[in-house]
Structures are given as C-alpha cells and as structure tokens.
C-alpha positions in Angstrom: 226.2 -19.9 213.8 229.7 -19.2 212.1 229.4 -22.1 210.5 226.1 -20.8 208.6 228.1 -17.3 208.3 230.9 -19.0 206.6 228.6 -21.1 204.2 226.6 -18.1 203.4 229.0 -15.5 202.4 231.0 -18.1 200.5 228.0 -18.8 198.6 227.2 -14.7 197.9 231.3 -14.9 196.7 230.3 -18.1 194.7 227.3 -15.9 192.8 230.2 -13.8 190.8 230.2 -16.2 187.7 233.6 -15.2 185.6 232.6 -16.9 182.7 229.0 -16.2 181.9 230.3 -12.3 182.7 233.0 -12.6 180.5 230.8 -14.0 177.8 228.3 -11.8 177.9 231.0 -9.2 177.9 232.0 -10.7 174.3 227.6 -11.0 173.5 227.3 -14.4 174.5 226.2 -16.3 177.2 229.2 -19.2 177.3 226.4 -21.9 179.1 225.3 -21.9 175.5 228.4 -23.1 173.9 231.0 -26.1 174.0 230.1 -28.3 177.2 227.3 -25.9 178.4 229.1 -24.7 181.6 230.4 -21.4 182.9 234.0 -22.8 184.1 237.5 -22.6 182.6 237.9 -24.5 180.8 234.9 -24.4 178.3 235.6 -20.6 178.6 239.3 -21.6 177.1 238.0 -23.6 174.4 235.1 -21.0 173.3 236.8 -17.9 174.0 240.0 -18.6 173.9 243.6 -18.7 176.0 243.0 -14.8 177.2 239.2 -15.5 178.3 240.4 -18.6 179.9 243.1 -16.8 182.4 240.1 -14.3 183.6 237.8 -16.2 184.4 240.1 -18.9 185.9 241.6 -15.6 188.2 238.3 -14.4 188.6 236.9 -17.9 189.9 240.2 -18.6 191.8 240.5 -15.3 193.9 236.4 -15.8 194.6 237.6 -18.2 196.9 240.9 -17.1 198.1 240.4 -13.6 198.8 237.4 -14.3 201.6 238.8 -17.6 202.9 242.2 -15.6 203.6 239.9 -12.7 205.5 238.9 -15.8 207.3 242.4 -17.0 208.3 243.3 -13.3 209.3 240.2 -13.4 211.4 240.4 -16.7 213.2 244.7 -16.2 213.3 244.9 -16.5 217.0 242.5 -19.2 216.7 244.1 -21.3 214.0 242.5 -24.7 215.0 239.0 -23.0 214.4 239.9 -20.9 211.1 240.9 -23.9 208.7 237.2 -25.4 209.6 235.8 -22.4 208.9 237.9 -21.7 206.1 236.4 -25.1 204.7 232.6 -24.2 205.0 233.7 -20.7 203.3 235.4 -23.1 200.2 232.2 -25.0 200.3 230.0 -22.0 200.1 232.2 -20.3 196.5 231.6 -23.7 195.7 228.1 -24.2 196.1 227.8 -20.8 194.8 229.6 -21.4 191.0 228.3 -24.4 190.9 225.2 -23.8 191.3 223.8 -20.1 190.7 220.4 -19.4 191.7 219.8 -16.5 189.4 221.1 -18.8 186.7 219.0 -21.2 187.2 221.4 -23.1 189.1 223.6 -23.7 186.1 227.3 -22.7 186.8 230.8 -24.2 186.1 232.1 -27.6 187.9 234.1 -25.5 190.6 237.8 -26.5 189.9 239.1 -22.9 189.4 237.5 -22.0 193.0 239.1 -25.4 194.5 241.7 -24.2 193.7 241.7 -20.8 196.1 240.4 -22.8 198.6 244.0 -24.9 198.3 246.2 -22.1 198.3 244.4 -20.8 201.2 244.3 -23.6 203.4 248.2 -24.6 202.3 250.8 -23.7 200.0 252.4 -26.9 199.9 249.0 -28.5 199.4 248.6 -25.8 196.4 251.6 -26.9 195.3 251.5 -30.3 194.7 248.1 -30.1 193.6 249.8 -27.8 190.7 252.3 -29.7 189.6 249.7 -32.7 189.5 247.3 -31.0 187.7 250.2 -30.1 185.2 251.7 -33.2 185.3 248.4 -35.4 184.8 247.0 -32.9 181.5 250.6 -32.9 180.4 250.6 -36.5 179.9 246.6 -37.0 178.7 246.0 -34.0 177.3 242.6 -34.6 179.9 241.3 -31.1 181.9 239.0 -33.2 183.8 241.5 -36.2 184.3 243.5 -33.7 186.1 240.7 -32.2 187.7 239.5 -35.8 189.5 243.0 -35.8 190.3 243.7 -32.8 192.5 240.2 -33.5 194.1 241.4 -36.9 195.0 244.6 -35.4 196.6 242.3 -32.6 198.0 240.5 -34.9 200.3 243.5 -38.1 200.7 245.1 -34.7 202.5 243.1 -33.1 204.1 242.2 -36.5 205.8 245.7 -37.4 206.6 247.0 -34.0 208.0 243.5 -32.4 210.1 244.9 -33.5 213.5 248.1 -31.7 213.1 246.5 -28.4 211.8 245.3 -28.6 215.4 241.6 -29.2 214.4 239.6 -30.3 217.7 239.3 -34.1 218.2 235.6 -33.4 218.3 235.9 -31.7 215.0 237.9 -34.1 213.2 235.1 -36.2 211.5 233.1 -32.9 210.4 236.2 -31.3 208.8 237.1 -34.8 206.7 233.2 -35.2 206.1 233.3 -31.6 204.2 236.2 -32.6 202.5 235.0 -35.4 200.8 231.7 -33.2 200.2 233.9 -30.9 198.1 235.2 -33.9 196.8 232.8 -35.9 195.9 230.7 -32.7 194.2 234.2 -32.5 192.1 233.4 -35.8 190.7 229.5 -35.6 190.5 230.2 -32.6 188.2 232.0 -34.6 186.4 230.2 -37.4 186.1 229.5 -37.0 182.5 233.7 -36.5 181.7 233.9 -40.2 183.9 231.6 -41.9 181.4 233.5 -40.2 178.1 237.0 -40.9 179.9 235.9 -44.7 180.5 234.7 -44.7 177.2 237.3 -42.9 175.3 235.7 -40.1 173.7 236.7 -37.2 176.3 237.8 -33.8 174.6 241.7 -33.7 174.8 242.6 -29.6 175.5 244.9 -30.0 172.3 244.6 -32.4 169.4 241.3 -31.1 168.5 239.0 -34.0 168.5 237.6 -37.1 170.8 239.0 -39.8 170.4 237.7 -43.2 170.2 
C-alpha cells in the first residue's frame, strides 16, 4: 500500500507541467514549438534563459519536495524510505512525461530526475551535475548529458543499494525501479539517440544541426 500511495502522490505532483504553464502565461502552447515537449531544454530554446531556469526549477522541486517529505516521514526507517522515495520519484517522472490532461504529452523527465538524485544522495547529485555540465560543455548536446546522468543514476543505485540499508529481499526491487527510471529516460530520448548516431542532433548553442 505504501508503494502505491507513493507512486500515486508522485504522479499527482508530476502533473504540475511547469513548461506548459509558463508557455501559456506567454500565450503559447510550448508543445507546438521546437522539439514538441514541455521540458527545460525546449523552454530554453523557445522562450529563452529565464524560461529555461524557471521550468527547470519547477520540475526539479516537484520531485525534490515529495521525496524529502517521504525521507522525513521514514527518518527512523530509512531502509524503507529510500525504496519509497524511488517509487515517489518514478511517479513524478511518469506524471511529468505522461500527463493525462494533456493527452499524455509531456516532457522527458530529466529535470524531475535531478530532483530525485538530490533527494536520494547529495553525493550522487553533485556527481551527476558535474558530469552533465562537463558533457554538455564538451559536446554541446543536452540529450547526451541527460543520457549520461541517467546511466550514472542507475549504476550508482545498483552499487550502493546495500549500503543504504535496503532489505535484502527488496534490493532487486530497488534495482529494477532504478532501471525503469533510467530506461524511461532512454526511451523518451530515442529520437535524440537516433540523431546523435546520425550526427544531426541539435546543439545547445551554435544554432544549427550538424552533419
């Protein structure tokens, strides 16, 4: 029951579509422009740096806050708390990516995942932040940076689940949840992956497609 509640509450939090709402405040449906999703990168490209920052913050905190609430509620039983945070984070990402009231057309969940990283372990958050900045600075591909931190997230959680005190009987469940979150990021970026492989992916700056 705790798992279902965390997943459901997370999904409801994920329905706060910061990019869509910010776009509407500016008189547009952001999903009709750029890449067609309502996430941070598209807001940055379509509406500018301020929009990108606002959208990232909204999507980041809508995951961070419910996960920290769960962390507080289970502070005396953090072995269960880590597992339930993962369920809540998955729920937020699902709500962000597939909002029912927008015909299941949302974002790609990377900013929301960043909120989960920070809630789970600040060390993980710092590693992913540094890795993301380095990859994007060197390649200018936001999508590549997103895929790198999603992979780090999965590998980290598989390696440290036991050190978090996750019960032995729940470690596989924990690893599967981390794999689902990582796999969803790759699925949502499948078109980006295809363009990366063909050298036609849009770069963050420098303007135009290469290749």
